[in-house]
PDB file of N, CA, C, O and CB in Angstrom:
ATOM      1  N   MET A   1     -16.650 -22.610  22.317  1.00  0.00           N
ATOM      2  CA  MET A   1     -15.836 -21.836  23.222  1.00  0.00           C
ATOM      3  C   MET A   1     -16.280 -20.381  23.140  1.00  0.00           C
ATOM      4  O   MET A   1     -16.244 -19.785  22.064  1.00  0.00           O
ATOM      5  CB  MET A   1     -14.328 -21.988  22.888  1.00  0.00           C
ATOM      6  N   GLY A   2     -16.689 -19.815  24.239  1.00  0.00           N
ATOM      7  CA  GLY A   2     -17.199 -18.455  24.247  1.00  0.00           C
ATOM      8  C   GLY A   2     -16.156 -17.407  24.560  1.00  0.00           C
ATOM      9  O   GLY A   2     -16.487 -16.224  24.639  1.00  0.00           O
ATOM     10  N   MET A   3     -14.914 -17.796  24.741  1.00  0.00           N
ATOM     11  CA  MET A   3     -13.882 -16.845  25.111  1.00  0.00           C
ATOM     12  C   MET A   3     -12.910 -16.655  23.954  1.00  0.00           C
ATOM     13  O   MET A   3     -12.542 -17.615  23.277  1.00  0.00           O
ATOM     14  CB  MET A   3     -13.138 -17.315  26.371  1.00  0.00           C
ATOM     15  N   LYS A   4     -12.491 -15.392  23.729  1.00  0.00           N
ATOM     16  CA  LYS A   4     -11.514 -15.111  22.681  1.00  0.00           C
ATOM     17  C   LYS A   4     -10.232 -14.638  23.332  1.00  0.00           C
ATOM     18  O   LYS A   4     -10.256 -13.980  24.372  1.00  0.00           O
ATOM     19  CB  LYS A   4     -12.047 -14.052  21.674  1.00  0.00           C
ATOM     20  N   ASN A   5      -9.099 -14.982  22.707  1.00  0.00           N
ATOM     21  CA  ASN A   5      -7.802 -14.601  23.245  1.00  0.00           C
ATOM     22  C   ASN A   5      -7.154 -13.490  22.438  1.00  0.00           C
ATOM     23  O   ASN A   5      -5.966 -13.224  22.619  1.00  0.00           O
ATOM     24  CB  ASN A   5      -6.888 -15.798  23.291  1.00  0.00           C
ATOM     25  N   ASP A   6      -7.888 -12.838  21.562  1.00  0.00           N
ATOM     26  CA  ASP A   6      -7.336 -11.784  20.726  1.00  0.00           C
ATOM     27  C   ASP A   6      -7.596 -10.425  21.367  1.00  0.00           C
ATOM     28  O   ASP A   6      -8.601 -10.211  22.044  1.00  0.00           O
ATOM     29  CB  ASP A   6      -7.939 -11.841  19.309  1.00  0.00           C
ATOM     30  N   LEU A   7      -6.661  -9.524  21.132  1.00  0.00           N
ATOM     31  CA  LEU A   7      -6.805  -8.182  21.671  1.00  0.00           C
ATOM     32  C   LEU A   7      -6.239  -7.205  20.660  1.00  0.00           C
ATOM     33  O   LEU A   7      -5.137  -7.413  20.153  1.00  0.00           O
ATOM     34  CB  LEU A   7      -6.097  -8.040  23.049  1.00  0.00           C
ATOM     35  N   SER A   8      -6.964  -6.152  20.362  1.00  0.00           N
ATOM     36  CA  SER A   8      -6.442  -5.094  19.514  1.00  0.00           C
ATOM     37  C   SER A   8      -6.910  -3.760  20.071  1.00  0.00           C
ATOM     38  O   SER A   8      -8.019  -3.642  20.593  1.00  0.00           O
ATOM     39  CB  SER A   8      -6.895  -5.276  18.037  1.00  0.00           C
ATOM     40  N   PHE A   9      -6.050  -2.757  19.952  1.00  0.00           N
ATOM     41  CA  PHE A   9      -6.390  -1.426  20.417  1.00  0.00           C
ATOM     42  C   PHE A   9      -5.478  -0.410  19.746  1.00  0.00           C
ATOM     43  O   PHE A   9      -4.438  -0.755  19.185  1.00  0.00           O
ATOM     44  CB  PHE A   9      -6.280  -1.333  21.954  1.00  0.00           C
ATOM     45  N   MET A  10      -5.896   0.861  19.817  1.00  0.00           N
ATOM     46  CA  MET A  10      -5.094   1.934  19.247  1.00  0.00           C
ATOM     47  C   MET A  10      -4.681   2.886  20.358  1.00  0.00           C
ATOM     48  O   MET A  10      -5.490   3.267  21.204  1.00  0.00           O
ATOM     49  CB  MET A  10      -5.871   2.685  18.135  1.00  0.00           C
ATOM     50  N   VAL A  11      -3.407   3.264  20.339  1.00  0.00           N
ATOM     51  CA  VAL A  11      -2.875   4.259  21.264  1.00  0.00           C
ATOM     52  C   VAL A  11      -2.068   5.240  20.429  1.00  0.00           C
ATOM     53  O   VAL A  11      -1.076   4.863  19.806  1.00  0.00           O
ATOM     54  CB  VAL A  11      -1.998   3.600  22.404  1.00  0.00           C
ATOM     55  N   ASP A  12      -2.494   6.500  20.417  1.00  0.00           N
ATOM     56  CA  ASP A  12      -1.783   7.553  19.699  1.00  0.00           C
ATOM     57  C   ASP A  12      -1.531   7.160  18.243  1.00  0.00           C
ATOM     58  O   ASP A  12      -0.406   7.273  17.756  1.00  0.00           O
ATOM     59  CB  ASP A  12      -0.459   7.866  20.395  1.00  0.00           C
ATOM     60  N   ALA A  13      -2.566   6.703  17.551  1.00  0.00           N
ATOM     61  CA  ALA A  13      -2.529   6.337  16.136  1.00  0.00           C
ATOM     62  C   ALA A  13      -1.637   5.125  15.846  1.00  0.00           C
ATOM     63  O   ALA A  13      -1.231   4.924  14.701  1.00  0.00           O
ATOM     64  CB  ALA A  13      -2.053   7.512  15.326  1.00  0.00           C
ATOM     65  N   VAL A  14      -1.331   4.327  16.854  1.00  0.00           N
ATOM     66  CA  VAL A  14      -0.551   3.103  16.667  1.00  0.00           C
ATOM     67  C   VAL A  14      -1.460   1.916  16.975  1.00  0.00           C
ATOM     68  O   VAL A  14      -1.950   1.779  18.096  1.00  0.00           O
ATOM     69  CB  VAL A  14       0.733   3.090  17.582  1.00  0.00           C
ATOM     70  N   MET A  15      -1.685   1.054  15.971  1.00  0.00           N
ATOM     71  CA  MET A  15      -2.536  -0.107  16.169  1.00  0.00           C
ATOM     72  C   MET A  15      -1.701  -1.254  16.717  1.00  0.00           C
ATOM     73  O   MET A  15      -0.684  -1.627  16.132  1.00  0.00           O
ATOM     74  CB  MET A  15      -3.232  -0.513  14.853  1.00  0.00           C
ATOM     75  N   SER A  16      -2.133  -1.809  17.836  1.00  0.00           N
ATOM     76  CA  SER A  16      -1.433  -2.932  18.466  1.00  0.00           C
ATOM     77  C   SER A  16      -2.335  -4.147  18.461  1.00  0.00           C
ATOM     78  O   SER A  16      -3.502  -4.062  18.843  1.00  0.00           O
ATOM     79  CB  SER A  16      -0.997  -2.585  19.913  1.00  0.00           C
ATOM     80  N   LEU A  17      -1.797  -5.285  18.026  1.00  0.00           N
ATOM     81  CA  LEU A  17      -2.553  -6.532  17.953  1.00  0.00           C
ATOM     82  C   LEU A  17      -1.845  -7.595  18.776  1.00  0.00           C
ATOM     83  O   LEU A  17      -0.625  -7.742  18.695  1.00  0.00           O
ATOM     84  CB  LEU A  17      -2.724  -6.997  16.485  1.00  0.00           C
ATOM     85  N   TYR A  18      -2.606  -8.331  19.562  1.00  0.00           N
ATOM     86  CA  TYR A  18      -2.052  -9.404  20.378  1.00  0.00           C
ATOM     87  C   TYR A  18      -2.942 -10.623  20.279  1.00  0.00           C
ATOM     88  O   TYR A  18      -4.167 -10.509  20.292  1.00  0.00           O
ATOM     89  CB  TYR A  18      -1.897  -8.963  21.845  1.00  0.00           C
ATOM     90  N   GLU A  19      -2.337 -11.773  20.182  1.00  0.00           N
ATOM     91  CA  GLU A  19      -3.084 -13.030  20.175  1.00  0.00           C
ATOM     92  C   GLU A  19      -2.308 -14.049  20.989  1.00  0.00           C
ATOM     93  O   GLU A  19      -1.083 -14.135  20.896  1.00  0.00           O
ATOM     94  CB  GLU A  19      -3.327 -13.545  18.720  1.00  0.00           C
ATOM     95  N   HIS A  20      -3.024 -14.811  21.779  1.00  0.00           N
ATOM     96  CA  HIS A  20      -2.388 -15.829  22.619  1.00  0.00           C
ATOM     97  C   HIS A  20      -2.836 -17.210  22.165  1.00  0.00           C
ATOM     98  O   HIS A  20      -4.019 -17.435  21.911  1.00  0.00           O
ATOM     99  CB  HIS A  20      -2.731 -15.610  24.119  1.00  0.00           C
ATOM    100  N   GLN A  21      -1.894 -18.124  22.064  1.00  0.00           N
ATOM    101  CA  GLN A  21      -2.209 -19.522  21.803  1.00  0.00           C
ATOM    102  C   GLN A  21      -1.365 -20.379  22.730  1.00  0.00           C
ATOM    103  O   GLN A  21      -0.209 -20.057  23.007  1.00  0.00           O
ATOM    104  CB  GLN A  21      -1.958 -19.895  20.308  1.00  0.00           C
ATOM    105  N   SER A  22      -1.934 -21.447  23.198  1.00  0.00           N
ATOM    106  CA  SER A  22      -1.216 -22.309  24.141  1.00  0.00           C
ATOM    107  C   SER A  22      -0.232 -23.249  23.452  1.00  0.00           C
ATOM    108  O   SER A  22       0.679 -23.771  24.095  1.00  0.00           O
ATOM    109  CB  SER A  22      -2.203 -23.118  24.947  1.00  0.00           C
ATOM    110  N   THR A  23      -0.410 -23.470  22.146  1.00  0.00           N
ATOM    111  CA  THR A  23       0.502 -24.348  21.408  1.00  0.00           C
ATOM    112  C   THR A  23       1.030 -23.614  20.186  1.00  0.00           C
ATOM    113  O   THR A  23       0.397 -22.681  19.691  1.00  0.00           O
ATOM    114  CB  THR A  23      -0.207 -25.667  20.990  1.00  0.00           C
ATOM    115  N   TRP A  24       2.205 -24.042  19.695  1.00  0.00           N
ATOM    116  CA  TRP A  24       2.812 -23.428  18.522  1.00  0.00           C
ATOM    117  C   TRP A  24       1.997 -23.759  17.284  1.00  0.00           C
ATOM    118  O   TRP A  24       1.533 -24.888  17.120  1.00  0.00           O
ATOM    119  CB  TRP A  24       4.266 -23.895  18.349  1.00  0.00           C
ATOM    120  N   ASN A  25       1.824 -22.768  16.413  1.00  0.00           N
ATOM    121  CA  ASN A  25       1.046 -22.945  15.199  1.00  0.00           C
ATOM    122  C   ASN A  25       1.789 -22.265  14.049  1.00  0.00           C
ATOM    123  O   ASN A  25       2.023 -21.059  14.121  1.00  0.00           O
ATOM    124  CB  ASN A  25      -0.397 -22.367  15.362  1.00  0.00           C
ATOM    125  N   PRO A  26       2.172 -22.993  12.986  1.00  0.00           N
ATOM    126  CA  PRO A  26       2.917 -22.385  11.887  1.00  0.00           C
ATOM    127  C   PRO A  26       2.120 -21.350  11.095  1.00  0.00           C
ATOM    128  O   PRO A  26       2.707 -20.582  10.333  1.00  0.00           O
ATOM    129  CB  PRO A  26       3.391 -23.454  10.959  1.00  0.00           C
ATOM    130  N   ASN A  27       0.808 -21.314  11.255  1.00  0.00           N
ATOM    131  CA  ASN A  27      -0.027 -20.343  10.538  1.00  0.00           C
ATOM    132  C   ASN A  27      -0.107 -18.985  11.220  1.00  0.00           C
ATOM    133  O   ASN A  27      -0.732 -18.072  10.681  1.00  0.00           O
ATOM    134  CB  ASN A  27      -1.410 -20.891  10.377  1.00  0.00           C
ATOM    135  N   MET A  28       0.496 -18.827  12.369  1.00  0.00           N
ATOM    136  CA  MET A  28       0.339 -17.585  13.129  1.00  0.00           C
ATOM    137  C   MET A  28       0.747 -16.331  12.358  1.00  0.00           C
ATOM    138  O   MET A  28       0.009 -15.347  12.412  1.00  0.00           O
ATOM    139  CB  MET A  28       1.143 -17.666  14.389  1.00  0.00           C
ATOM    140  N   PRO A  29       1.873 -16.303  11.643  1.00  0.00           N
ATOM    141  CA  PRO A  29       2.198 -15.077  10.901  1.00  0.00           C
ATOM    142  C   PRO A  29       1.142 -14.730   9.847  1.00  0.00           C
ATOM    143  O   PRO A  29       0.792 -13.562   9.684  1.00  0.00           O
ATOM    144  CB  PRO A  29       3.557 -15.224  10.231  1.00  0.00           C
ATOM    145  N   LEU A  30       0.641 -15.728   9.139  1.00  0.00           N
ATOM    146  CA  LEU A  30      -0.386 -15.483   8.129  1.00  0.00           C
ATOM    147  C   LEU A  30      -1.687 -15.034   8.783  1.00  0.00           C
ATOM    148  O   LEU A  30      -2.325 -14.091   8.312  1.00  0.00           O
ATOM    149  CB  LEU A  30      -0.623 -16.743   7.285  1.00  0.00           C
ATOM    150  N   ARG A  31      -2.079 -15.692   9.847  1.00  0.00           N
ATOM    151  CA  ARG A  31      -3.296 -15.283  10.559  1.00  0.00           C
ATOM    152  C   ARG A  31      -3.173 -13.858  11.066  1.00  0.00           C
ATOM    153  O   ARG A  31      -4.124 -13.081  10.994  1.00  0.00           O
ATOM    154  CB  ARG A  31      -3.583 -16.231  11.729  1.00  0.00           C
ATOM    155  N   GLY A  32      -1.997 -13.518  11.579  1.00  0.00           N
ATOM    156  CA  GLY A  32      -1.769 -12.155  12.061  1.00  0.00           C
ATOM    157  C   GLY A  32      -1.893 -11.137  10.942  1.00  0.00           C
ATOM    158  O   GLY A  32      -2.492 -10.079  11.131  1.00  0.00           O
ATOM    159  N   LEU A  33      -1.332 -11.446   9.777  1.00  0.00           N
ATOM    160  CA  LEU A  33      -1.423 -10.546   8.633  1.00  0.00           C
ATOM    161  C   LEU A  33      -2.870 -10.365   8.188  1.00  0.00           C
ATOM    162  O   LEU A  33      -3.301  -9.242   7.927  1.00  0.00           O
ATOM    163  CB  LEU A  33      -0.580 -11.073   7.476  1.00  0.00           C
ATOM    164  N   ILE A  34      -3.620 -11.453   8.099  1.00  0.00           N
ATOM    165  CA  ILE A  34      -5.027 -11.365   7.694  1.00  0.00           C
ATOM    166  C   ILE A  34      -5.831 -10.572   8.714  1.00  0.00           C
ATOM    167  O   ILE A  34      -6.658  -9.739   8.344  1.00  0.00           O
ATOM    168  CB  ILE A  34      -5.631 -12.770   7.520  1.00  0.00           C
ATOM    169  N   TYR A  35      -5.594 -10.825   9.984  1.00  0.00           N
ATOM    170  CA  TYR A  35      -6.305 -10.111  11.051  1.00  0.00           C
ATOM    171  C   TYR A  35      -5.982  -8.616  10.996  1.00  0.00           C
ATOM    172  O   TYR A  35      -6.882  -7.782  11.097  1.00  0.00           O
ATOM    173  CB  TYR A  35      -5.931 -10.692  12.442  1.00  0.00           C
ATOM    174  N   PHE A  36      -4.702  -8.277  10.837  1.00  0.00           N
ATOM    175  CA  PHE A  36      -4.306  -6.874  10.757  1.00  0.00           C
ATOM    176  C   PHE A  36      -4.925  -6.212   9.530  1.00  0.00           C
ATOM    177  O   PHE A  36      -5.403  -5.081   9.617  1.00  0.00           O
ATOM    178  CB  PHE A  36      -2.774  -6.747  10.717  1.00  0.00           C
ATOM    179  N   ALA A  37      -4.923  -6.899   8.386  1.00  0.00           N
ATOM    180  CA  ALA A  37      -5.481  -6.331   7.159  1.00  0.00           C
ATOM    181  C   ALA A  37      -6.967  -6.032   7.309  1.00  0.00           C
ATOM    182  O   ALA A  37      -7.436  -4.992   6.848  1.00  0.00           O
ATOM    183  CB  ALA A  37      -5.258  -7.282   5.987  1.00  0.00           C
ATOM    184  N   LYS A  38      -7.705  -6.921   7.943  1.00  0.00           N
ATOM    185  CA  LYS A  38      -9.138  -6.683   8.156  1.00  0.00           C
ATOM    186  C   LYS A  38      -9.369  -5.490   9.066  1.00  0.00           C
ATOM    187  O   LYS A  38     -10.221  -4.649   8.780  1.00  0.00           O
ATOM    188  CB  LYS A  38      -9.807  -7.924   8.749  1.00  0.00           C
ATOM    189  N   LEU A  39      -8.620  -5.405  10.159  1.00  0.00           N
ATOM    190  CA  LEU A  39      -8.771  -4.269  11.072  1.00  0.00           C
ATOM    191  C   LEU A  39      -8.376  -2.964  10.400  1.00  0.00           C
ATOM    192  O   LEU A  39      -9.043  -1.944  10.578  1.00  0.00           O
ATOM    193  CB  LEU A  39      -7.931  -4.481  12.330  1.00  0.00           C
ATOM    194  N   TYR A  40      -7.290  -2.991   9.626  1.00  0.00           N
ATOM    195  CA  TYR A  40      -6.833  -1.783   8.941  1.00  0.00           C
ATOM    196  C   TYR A  40      -7.845  -1.353   7.884  1.00  0.00           C
ATOM    197  O   TYR A  40      -8.064  -0.156   7.699  1.00  0.00           O
ATOM    198  CB  TYR A  40      -5.454  -2.014   8.295  1.00  0.00           C
ATOM    199  N   GLN A  41      -8.465  -2.302   7.191  1.00  0.00           N
ATOM    200  CA  GLN A  41      -9.489  -1.978   6.217  1.00  0.00           C
ATOM    201  C   GLN A  41     -10.672  -1.263   6.875  1.00  0.00           C
ATOM    202  O   GLN A  41     -11.178  -0.275   6.343  1.00  0.00           O
ATOM    203  CB  GLN A  41      -9.961  -3.245   5.511  1.00  0.00           C
ATOM    204  N   ILE A  42     -11.103  -1.758   8.016  1.00  0.00           N
ATOM    205  CA  ILE A  42     -12.200  -1.112   8.752  1.00  0.00           C
ATOM    206  C   ILE A  42     -11.793   0.280   9.200  1.00  0.00           C
ATOM    207  O   ILE A  42     -12.581   1.220   9.094  1.00  0.00           O
ATOM    208  CB  ILE A  42     -12.616  -1.960   9.971  1.00  0.00           C
ATOM    209  N   TYR A  43     -10.568   0.426   9.702  1.00  0.00           N
ATOM    210  CA  TYR A  43     -10.074   1.718  10.163  1.00  0.00           C
ATOM    211  C   TYR A  43     -10.046   2.730   9.010  1.00  0.00           C
ATOM    212  O   TYR A  43     -10.505   3.862   9.166  1.00  0.00           O
ATOM    213  CB  TYR A  43      -8.668   1.566  10.779  1.00  0.00           C
ATOM    214  N   VAL A  44      -9.509   2.323   7.856  1.00  0.00           N
ATOM    215  CA  VAL A  44      -9.421   3.228   6.708  1.00  0.00           C
ATOM    216  C   VAL A  44     -10.817   3.610   6.224  1.00  0.00           C
ATOM    217  O   VAL A  44     -11.065   4.768   5.890  1.00  0.00           O
ATOM    218  CB  VAL A  44      -8.615   2.577   5.562  1.00  0.00           C
ATOM    219  N   ARG A  45     -11.718   2.646   6.187  1.00  0.00           N
ATOM    220  CA  ARG A  45     -13.097   2.928   5.756  1.00  0.00           C
ATOM    221  C   ARG A  45     -13.758   3.939   6.694  1.00  0.00           C
ATOM    222  O   ARG A  45     -14.448   4.843   6.222  1.00  0.00           O
ATOM    223  CB  ARG A  45     -13.931   1.622   5.708  1.00  0.00           C
ATOM    224  N   GLU A  46     -13.570   3.812   7.987  1.00  0.00           N
ATOM    225  CA  GLU A  46     -14.174   4.730   8.959  1.00  0.00           C
ATOM    226  C   GLU A  46     -13.529   6.113   8.926  1.00  0.00           C
ATOM    227  O   GLU A  46     -14.211   7.116   9.139  1.00  0.00           O
ATOM    228  CB  GLU A  46     -14.065   4.150  10.361  1.00  0.00           C
ATOM    229  N   GLN A  47     -12.233   6.179   8.663  1.00  0.00           N
ATOM    230  CA  GLN A  47     -11.522   7.461   8.687  1.00  0.00           C
ATOM    231  C   GLN A  47     -11.576   8.207   7.352  1.00  0.00           C
ATOM    232  O   GLN A  47     -11.262   9.395   7.280  1.00  0.00           O
ATOM    233  CB  GLN A  47     -10.081   7.234   9.073  1.00  0.00           C
ATOM    234  N   GLY A  48     -11.972   7.505   6.312  1.00  0.00           N
ATOM    235  CA  GLY A  48     -12.098   8.144   4.995  1.00  0.00           C
ATOM    236  C   GLY A  48     -10.827   8.207   4.333  1.00  0.00           C
ATOM    237  O   GLY A  48     -10.738   8.712   3.214  1.00  0.00           O
TER     238      GLY A  48
END
């Protein structure tokens, strides 16, 4: 599958994360936390 349903962006120093799934998945909160942690790690590394 070449298409991704995830979206993240920053507006005025606020990081917003969105993910779409067509079916309910009990792992979504954990996946969201891991995804946010990875993005935040990259952000902190780039900003010093």
